[in-house]
C-alpha positions in Angstrom: -20.8 -4.9 -4.6 -21.5 -3.6 -1.1 -18.6 -2.7 1.2 -17.6 -5.7 3.4 -17.8 -5.5 7.1 -14.1 -4.8 7.5 -13.8 -4.0 11.2 -15.2 -7.3 12.4 -12.7 -9.6 10.8 -9.8 -11.3 12.5 -6.6 -12.7 11.0 -4.7 -15.9 10.2 -1.8 -16.3 12.7 -0.2 -19.0 10.6 -0.2 -17.0 7.4 0.9 -13.7 9.0 3.8 -15.6 10.6 4.7 -17.4 7.4 4.6 -14.1 5.5 6.4 -12.1 8.1 8.5 -10.4 5.5 12.1 -11.6 6.3 14.6 -10.9 3.6 16.6 -13.7 1.9 20.2 -14.5 2.8 22.3 -15.1 -0.3 19.2 -15.3 -2.4 17.5 -18.1 -0.3 14.3 -17.7 1.6 14.6 -17.8 5.4 12.4 -20.4 7.0 9.5 -19.0 9.0 8.6 -20.0 12.6 6.2 -22.7 11.4 8.6 -24.2 8.9 7.1 -22.3 6.0 9.5 -20.2 3.9 9.0 -16.5 4.4 8.4 -14.2 1.5 10.7 -11.5 0.3 10.9 -8.9 -2.4 14.4 -10.2 -3.3 16.4 -7.5 -1.4 19.6 -8.4 0.4 19.9 -9.2 4.0 20.8 -5.7 5.2 18.3 -4.4 7.7 16.2 -1.3 7.1 18.2 1.6 8.5 17.5 5.3 8.9 19.3 7.4 6.2 18.0 10.7 7.6 15.2 11.9 9.9 11.9 10.9 8.3 13.3 8.5 5.7 14.7 5.0 5.2 17.7 3.9 3.2 16.2 2.1 0.2 16.8 -1.7 0.1 19.6 -2.9 -2.3 18.7 -5.4 -5.0 20.9 -8.6 -4.8 23.7 -8.1 -7.2 23.5 -9.9 -10.5 19.8 -10.8 -10.5 16.4 -9.2 -10.5 14.2 -9.4 -7.3 12.4 -12.7 -7.3 8.8 -12.2 -6.2 7.9 -15.8 -5.8 11.0 -17.4 -4.3 9.9 -19.7 -1.5 6.3 -18.7 -1.8 3.8 -20.9 0.1 1.0 -21.6 -2.4 -2.0 -21.5 -0.1 -5.2 -20.8 -1.9 -7.6 -18.5 -0.1 -11.0 -17.0 -0.5 -11.4 -13.2 -1.0 -12.9 -12.8 2.4 -10.1 -14.8 4.0 -7.5 -12.7 2.2 -9.2 -9.5 3.4 -9.2 -11.1 6.9 -5.4 -11.3 6.8 -5.1 -7.6 6.1 -7.0 -6.8 9.3 -8.8 -3.6 8.1 -10.3 -1.3 10.7 -13.1 1.0 9.4 -12.7 4.6 10.4 -14.6 6.4 7.6 -14.3 10.2 7.5 -17.2 12.5 7.0 -17.6 14.8 4.0 -17.5 17.7 6.5 -13.9 16.9 7.4 -12.9 17.4 3.8 -15.0 20.5 3.4 -17.4 18.6 1.1 -21.2 18.8 1.1 -21.1 15.1 0.1 -18.4 12.6 -1.0 -18.2 12.5 -4.8 -18.8 9.1 -6.3 -16.1 7.1 -8.0 -15.9 4.1 -10.3 -12.5 2.8 -9.3 -10.3 1.9 -12.3 -6.8 2.0 -10.7 -5.1 1.4 -7.4 -2.4 4.0 -6.4 0.3 3.0 -4.0 1.9 5.7 -1.8 4.3 6.0 1.1 3.4 8.4 3.9 6.8 10.1 4.2 6.3 10.5 8.0 8.8 9.2 10.5 6.3 9.4 13.4 2.7 8.8 12.3 1.0 5.4 12.4 -2.1 4.4 10.6 -4.3 5.3 13.6 -2.6 8.7 13.7 -3.5 9.4 10.1 -7.1 8.3 10.8 -7.4 10.9 13.6 -5.7 13.6 11.6 -7.9 13.0 8.5 -11.0 13.1 10.6 -10.0 16.6 11.8 -9.1 17.7 8.2 -5.6 17.1 6.8 -4.5 20.2 4.8 -2.6 19.9 1.6 0.8 21.6 1.9 1.3 21.8 -1.8 -1.9 23.0 -3.4 -5.4 23.8 -2.5 -6.8 21.5 -5.2 -6.5 18.4 -3.1 -9.9 16.9 -2.4 -11.3 20.0 -4.3 -11.1 21.8 -1.0 -7.5 21.9 0.3 -7.8 18.6 2.3 -5.9 15.4 1.7 -7.7 12.1 1.7 -7.1 8.6 0.6 -8.8 5.2 1.1 -6.5 3.1 3.2 -3.4 3.5 5.4 -1.4 0.3 5.9 0.6 -0.4 9.1 2.7 -3.4 10.0 -0.1 -5.3 11.8 -3.3 -3.8 10.5 -4.8 -1.3 8.0 -7.3 1.6 8.4 -10.0 2.4 5.8 -10.8 6.1 5.6 -13.1 6.3 2.5 -15.4 3.9 0.7 -13.7 2.6 -2.5 -16.6 4.1 -4.4 -15.7 7.6 -3.2 -13.1 9.9 -4.7 -10.1 10.8 -2.6 -7.5 13.6 -2.8 -4.2 11.9 -2.9 -2.6 11.7 -6.4 -2.9 14.6 -8.8 -5.2 17.3 -7.4 -8.3 17.3 -9.7 -6.8 14.8 -12.2 -7.7 11.2 -13.2 -5.6 9.8 -10.4 -8.0 11.3 -7.8 -11.1 10.7 -9.9 -10.5 7.1 -10.8 -8.1 5.5 -8.3 -8.1 3.9 -4.8 -5.3 5.5 -2.7 -3.3 3.3 -0.4 -0.6 4.8 1.9 2.1 2.7 3.4 3.4 3.7 6.9 7.2 4.2 7.3 7.6 5.6 10.8 10.7 5.0 12.8 11.0 1.3 13.8 8.2 0.0 11.6 8.6 -3.4 9.9 8.5 -2.1 6.4 8.5 -5.6 4.9 5.4 -6.4 6.9 3.8 -3.2 5.6 4.5 -4.1 2.0 3.2 -7.6 2.4 0.0 -6.4 3.9 -0.3 -3.7 1.2 0.1 -6.4 -1.5 -2.7 -8.4 0.1 -5.0 -5.4 0.2 -4.2 -4.5 -3.4 -4.9 -8.1 -4.5 -8.2 -8.1 -2.8 -9.2 -4.8 -4.4 -8.1 -6.1 -7.8 -10.6 -8.9 -7.3 -13.4 -6.8 -5.9 -13.2 -4.1 -8.6 -11.8 -6.2 -11.5 -8.7 -4.1 -11.8 -5.8 -5.6 -13.7 -2.3 -5.6 -12.3 -1.2 -3.1 -14.9 -3.4 -0.6 -13.2 -1.8 -1.0 -9.8 0.5 2.0 -10.1 2.8 4.1 -7.9 2.0 7.7 -7.1 4.7 8.5 -9.7 2.3 7.4 -12.4 0.1 10.5 -12.1 1.4 13.8 -13.4 0.9 16.7 -10.9 0.4 19.9 -13.0 2.1 22.9 -11.5 4.6 21.1 -9.3 8.2 20.1 -9.5 8.9 17.3 -10.0 5.8 16.7 -12.0 6.0 13.0 -11.3 6.6 12.5 -7.5 9.1 9.7 -6.7 6.6 7.9 -4.5 6.6 5.4 -2.8 10.3 6.4 -2.6 11.6 3.1 -1.2 10.2 1.3 -4.3 11.7 3.6 -6.8 15.0 3.3 -8.6 16.7 6.7 -9.2 13.4 8.4 -8.6 11.3 6.3 -10.9 9.7 2.8 -11.2 12.3 0.1 -11.9 13.4 -3.2 -10.5 12.0 -2.5 -7.0 8.6 -1.6 -8.3 8.5 -4.6 -10.6 9.3 -6.8 -7.5 6.4 -5.3 -5.6 4.1 -5.9 -8.6 5.1 -9.5 -8.5 4.3 -9.6 -4.8 0.8 -8.3 -5.5 0.4 -10.8 -8.3 1.4 -13.7 -6.1 -1.3 -12.7 -3.6 -3.8 -12.4 -6.4 -2.9 -15.8 -7.7 -3.8 -17.3 -4.3 -7.4 -16.2 -5.1 -7.4 -17.6 -8.6 -5.9 -20.9 -7.4 -9.2 -21.8 -5.5 
């Protein structure tokens, strides 16, 4: 399937408002500005606060219950093109030269890997600019086979940026391993003041669209933690950190998976 014309698409104001990412109070969804219930991962009503420079305090799961990924969900069927429209993807594809490549290696995507940027300052547009200049790997020169980091999408609170075709290998998961060779990399912004719930909702929509486009099952939407990184400590990076429990996938990741599934079900409901 050819790449869609991402940069030309608009957005649905009603859905973005209805899915604005408010957290539930006492386990109940908070009504959105149009009377629709807002979506939540099931975390409590505490706001996202800075725990230290460059990182957020992780959300707390409501005591006594698992996060409910469909509580108050507005069941609004949508076409794949309309779902992508809601993500608001801007296309800023990087050249092979920026990654020290003669050409981009081809990829048959089998997985979707979810990351967090771990930057308290950089927005999606900042990563696009940095990657176009060449973003060096601080850990190992095997990234992108040439010491340059790369991934396919960076998701911000109100838009996303595409850096690579989904049929091109990136360098974001496990150096020269299967995570880079077979997975689409999505980074979630977490700079100071970002609406992290909005970022997660937008990421879930993008992941659901990519599941449909590439026929990828939910079981293959994985955190960066999934991929072993030979020669590093820890071998499994606790990423995205705010969706990990004690450094590994647990209740928070399961809640995010249900969020992705609920977006995918909007496509299958048509």
